[in-house]
C-alpha positions in Angstrom: -28.7 -16.8 -87.3 -31.3 -18.9 -85.5 -32.8 -18.5 -82.0 -31.9 -21.0 -79.3 -35.2 -22.7 -79.7 -34.8 -23.0 -83.4 -31.2 -24.3 -83.1 -32.3 -26.9 -80.5 -35.1 -28.0 -82.9 -32.6 -28.4 -85.7 -30.4 -30.6 -83.6 -33.3 -32.8 -82.5 -34.5 -33.1 -86.1 -31.1 -34.2 -87.3 -31.0 -36.9 -84.6 -34.4 -38.3 -85.5 -34.7 -37.6 -89.2 -31.3 -36.5 -90.6 -31.1 -34.3 -93.7 -28.1 -36.2 -95.1 -27.2 -39.9 -95.3 -24.4 -39.6 -92.8 -22.8 -37.0 -90.5 -19.6 -38.9 -90.2 -16.7 -36.5 -89.8 -18.9 -33.5 -90.4 -19.1 -32.2 -86.9 -18.3 -28.6 -87.7 -20.9 -28.5 -90.5 -23.5 -29.9 -88.1 -22.7 -27.5 -85.3 -22.8 -24.4 -87.4 -26.0 -25.5 -89.2 -27.7 -25.8 -85.8 -27.2 -22.1 -85.1 -27.7 -21.1 -88.7 -24.2 -20.0 -89.5 -22.7 -20.1 -93.0 -19.3 -22.0 -93.3 -16.4 -20.8 -91.2 -13.3 -23.0 -90.8 -12.5 -26.1 -92.9 -12.4 -28.1 -89.7 -13.4 -27.8 -86.0 -9.9 -26.9 -85.1 -9.5 -24.2 -87.7 -13.0 -22.8 -86.9 -12.0 -22.4 -83.2 -8.7 -20.7 -84.1 -10.5 -18.5 -86.6 -12.8 -16.9 -84.1 -11.4 -13.7 -82.5 -10.0 -14.3 -79.0 -12.6 -12.1 -77.3 -15.3 -14.5 -78.5 -13.5 -17.7 -77.3 -14.1 -18.8 -73.7 -12.6 -21.7 -71.7 -15.1 -21.9 -68.9 -17.2 -25.1 -68.5 -19.6 -26.6 -69.0 -20.3 -24.7 -72.3 -23.5 -22.6 -72.0 -26.7 -23.5 -73.9 -26.7 -22.0 -77.4 -22.9 -22.0 -77.8 -20.6 -24.1 -80.0 -18.0 -26.0 -78.0 -14.7 -27.3 -79.3 -12.3 -30.1 -78.4 -8.9 -31.2 -79.6 -5.4 -29.9 -80.1 -4.8 -26.4 -81.4 -1.7 -27.5 -83.2 -2.9 -30.4 -85.4 -5.8 -32.6 -86.2 -9.4 -31.8 -87.2 -10.7 -31.5 -83.7 -14.4 -31.8 -82.8 -17.3 -29.4 -82.6 -20.7 -29.7 -80.8 -23.8 -27.7 -80.2 -24.4 -27.0 -76.4 -27.8 -27.2 -74.8 -29.1 -26.8 -71.3 -28.3 -29.1 -68.4 -24.6 -29.7 -69.4 -25.4 -31.6 -72.5 -24.3 -31.2 -76.1 -25.6 -32.4 -79.5 -22.7 -34.3 -81.2 -22.1 -36.4 -84.3 -20.4 -39.8 -84.3 -20.3 -40.5 -80.6 -23.0 -43.0 -79.8 -23.8 -43.9 -83.4 -21.3 -43.5 -86.3 -22.6 -40.8 -88.7 -25.6 -40.0 -86.5 -26.4 -37.2 -84.1 -27.0 -37.8 -80.3 -27.3 -35.8 -77.1 -24.5 -36.5 -74.7 -22.9 -34.9 -71.6 -20.4 -32.1 -72.5 -17.5 -34.0 -70.8 -18.0 -37.2 -72.9 -14.7 -38.7 -74.0 -14.5 -37.3 -77.5 -11.7 -39.6 -78.7 -9.6 -38.3 -75.8 -9.7 -34.8 -77.3 -9.1 -32.1 -74.6 -11.7 -29.5 -74.1 -10.8 -26.2 -75.7 -13.8 -24.1 -74.8 -16.8 -22.4 -76.4 -17.6 -19.5 -78.7 -20.3 -16.9 -78.4 -20.0 -15.5 -82.0 -18.5 -16.2 -85.4 -17.9 -14.2 -88.5 -21.6 -14.4 -89.3 -22.8 -12.9 -86.0 -23.7 -13.7 -82.4 -24.7 -17.2 -81.4 -27.9 -17.7 -79.4 -26.0 -18.2 -76.1 -28.5 -18.0 -73.2 -27.8 -14.9 -71.2 -28.5 -16.4 -67.8 -25.9 -19.1 -68.4 -23.4 -16.6 -69.8 -23.5 -14.5 -66.7 -23.0 -17.5 -64.5 -19.9 -18.7 -66.4 -16.7 -16.7 -66.3 -13.5 -18.1 -67.6 -10.9 -18.3 -64.8 -7.8 -16.3 -65.3 -5.1 -18.6 -66.8 -2.5 -19.6 -64.2 0.6 -17.4 -64.4 4.0 -18.6 -65.2 6.6 -18.5 -62.4 10.2 -17.4 -62.4 10.0 -15.8 -65.8 9.0 -19.0 -67.6 12.3 -20.6 -66.5 12.6 -24.4 -66.3 15.5 -25.8 -64.3 16.8 -29.2 -65.4 17.4 -30.3 -61.8 13.7 -29.6 -61.0 12.2 -31.6 -63.9 12.6 -35.2 -62.8 9.7 -37.7 -63.0 8.0 -37.7 -59.6 9.2 -34.2 -58.7 6.8 -32.4 -56.4 6.0 -28.8 -55.8 8.3 -27.6 -58.5 8.0 -24.2 -60.1 9.6 -25.6 -63.2 7.0 -28.4 -63.5 4.3 -25.8 -62.9 5.5 -23.8 -65.9 5.5 -27.0 -68.0 1.9 -27.7 -67.0 0.8 -24.1 -67.7 2.5 -24.2 -71.1 0.9 -27.6 -72.0 -2.5 -26.3 -71.0 -2.1 -23.3 -73.2 -1.4 -25.6 -76.1 -4.7 -27.5 -75.5 -3.3 -30.4 -73.4 -5.5 -30.1 -70.4 -4.6 -31.7 -67.1 -7.6 -32.9 -65.1 -6.2 -31.3 -61.9 -4.7 -28.1 -63.4 -1.1 -27.0 -62.7 0.2 -28.4 -59.5 4.0 -28.4 -59.7 4.0 -32.2 -59.4 5.5 -34.2 -62.3 2.9 -37.0 -62.1 1.5 -39.5 -64.6 -1.0 -37.0 -66.1 1.7 -34.5 -66.7 4.0 -37.1 -68.4 1.1 -38.3 -70.6 0.2 -34.7 -71.7 3.9 -34.0 -72.4 4.2 -37.2 -74.4 1.1 -36.3 -76.4 2.6 -32.9 -77.2 5.9 -34.5 -78.3 4.1 -37.1 -80.4 2.1 -34.3 -82.2 5.4 -32.7 -83.2 6.4 -35.9 -84.9 9.0 -37.0 -82.3 9.3 -40.7 -81.6 11.1 -43.1 -79.2 12.9 -41.3 -76.4 11.9 -38.0 -78.0 8.2 -38.7 -77.1 8.6 -40.4 -73.7 6.9 -37.6 -71.7 10.1 -36.3 -70.2 10.5 -32.6 -70.9 14.1 -31.9 -72.0 15.5 -28.7 -73.6 13.8 -29.4 -77.0 10.4 -29.8 -75.5 10.8 -26.8 -73.2 11.9 -24.5 -76.0 9.0 -25.8 -78.2 6.6 -24.8 -75.5 8.0 -21.3 -75.3 9.8 -21.8 -72.0 13.4 -21.0 -71.0 15.6 -24.1 -70.3 18.2 -23.6 -67.5 20.8 -26.3 -67.2 21.7 -27.3 -63.7 
């Protein structure tokens, strides 16, 4: 595995004088090569899921020397980047198709939600900078309320300060559908869009993917639907 300085030099070199004709759709290969890791995961999503939970973190921005991941944990290839200091990451395909560029960590990576960063993979520890690691601690995930119950009467569009909506938001976030404001208990536009994205990913169409959480959606998210 490379040191942080070596990894940063590799990223810069690939941006200026790439070692291959195109990096198009090879983000995971690029990211792992920066840190000197052998292959792990056939895609960014599978690489993230294949790393033991104790080495996955959801704090942000990702610390220098880590690999950060974006996307849904349920489907799609996802996206991987190499994080450097100052809140920036080296990424493929963002500013130039098939090329490598340095961009802010919260760049719109095709609307992929931020999953988090890793400090190690199957090949060893990544060159995460210790100072940044100590400064970043993942917040404890918000707890479910009322035993994960979702009451039909408290799930209307525009509902405010609802424990049922809170549980929906926590469950969506756990699936990788991040809300900019975090769980609030308000069934707002962001919640409906996240819910619709989850439904669409499951292959539902029409009213089945309208962003309104009915019993099928609630059960699919691991929650308990309560009529009335």
